[in-house]
Steps between C-alpha positions, in 0.01 A plus 500: 500500500395302190525680154199560275441262208725730286779491767708228332479683159625820674781339685631209300651468150557187308717571202524142384192310616584122562177321603695163514778631723538288823634796690425877524772754599356818633748786454491829689711787362740740672421864605393722206487171303225352300362163394677524160837470670426119516406463134842347425465244781131411385644432158785295624292273733199438285328277431629272784461768765229773474612837623245740655657846536338745758421856381496747779267804480641826375704381197464395131133409440415581862652851486174672585485320849665628808811286598486327841779591748468203739638145462229353708214652298677395182519142637138496587402622154727256325363212705142597412586515125658154517190338623427323175849433394618249753336197345841324444850497664643850520802694611577863569792703357538854635768740389611768745177661626312218346688251726343661808142496343548134393614412856204669661259350242634156579457560871142601462425205266645265767308659789166547334486197269756264631681496159871559413690552178743246387771762528540871569776656314621835654730687260707808589327570830632463850282302742201651674694508833758735349461859424694715259743776632401762257208728578316658208313834515177391325393868448815606329483452113871540473570208753246281309665570163855434642374167648356403159823575319706324766301172471470505120223348309308815425541641156687831522252652253227469770730678753601788256148579368290698752164346375632146501666565834158610644374151429801318665539697823166414661564132445855524629388694803240242596715195430804631698281597776343146501847352527646729757206492735441127483523289809478119455371224727782347727447123448408271234556127397731542210834369388740763353815519283617830618630524859305828542175344375570201720427728805140461407523114451490192704678261259858484363572688178453345154682608191301604197599705187254774427437637159696806390486739196332809388252471790778502765811713564800291436728720718301392820508164663176295527354320798256223487262373768296192469217350713529188724353297205812399287324443180679609186356793311394268226484120473711516175789658711563748220793729551437871537626714208800719571 
C-alpha cells in the first residue's frame, strides 16, 4: 500500500512552504480538478497554515500517467503519499470528489494508525450514504462533455479543441466512474454539520464555515463533517477567507 520514496513528490504540492506552521491542511480537488485549484487557498492561509494539495494522476505534470477510476484506490494511494507529512496537527479539505477521497483517507488513517484529523471539511458533496440520481454513460463522449459543461469549471477552450479534449476526456471518464461506482462504509465515529452527513456520525452536528472561492462552486451548498475530536483547525482560531 505504501508509496515509493518518490510518492509524496508525485502526489503532494506545497505552493507556499511554511515550515513553522502549526497545522497542515491537506486539500483534495474535485473531479477533473488538479492541485493548482487550491493555490489561492494556500496563499491565503500561509504561513500560519501550510496547505498540501493533492495531485491525482492523469493531469498537469502527471498527464502521462493513467487516471485512477476508483475512490478506494485513490484513498490508499493518498494515504501512502502522506506518510511523512503528518508530523504536526492536520485537517482534510475535500471538494466534491475530493470529499469522498478525504473521507476514505481519514477512515484508513484511523483504522490503520489510530490517528484522526482535527477536522474533515467536505465541500459540495453529498454524504457517502447518499447516491446521485443521474446516471452517466461513461463510454459516451457527448455525455461526458455535457456533464463538464453543466458543472462548469472546465475551460471551454479544452472542450472545443479536439486535441485538448483528448487530454480531458480520459480523466473525466475515470473521475466520474470513481464517484458513481463508489460505495462507502456504513458507520464511523464522526460528528457532522449536514443532516445527510450526520447519517454516518455518532455525535450531534457542529457548525463550521468552510473556505469558498475559486476552488469551490459558489452556486452549490457546502457540507462540513468533523471528527469526534473537537479541536479547532488552528490554535490561533483564524477565520477562513471568503
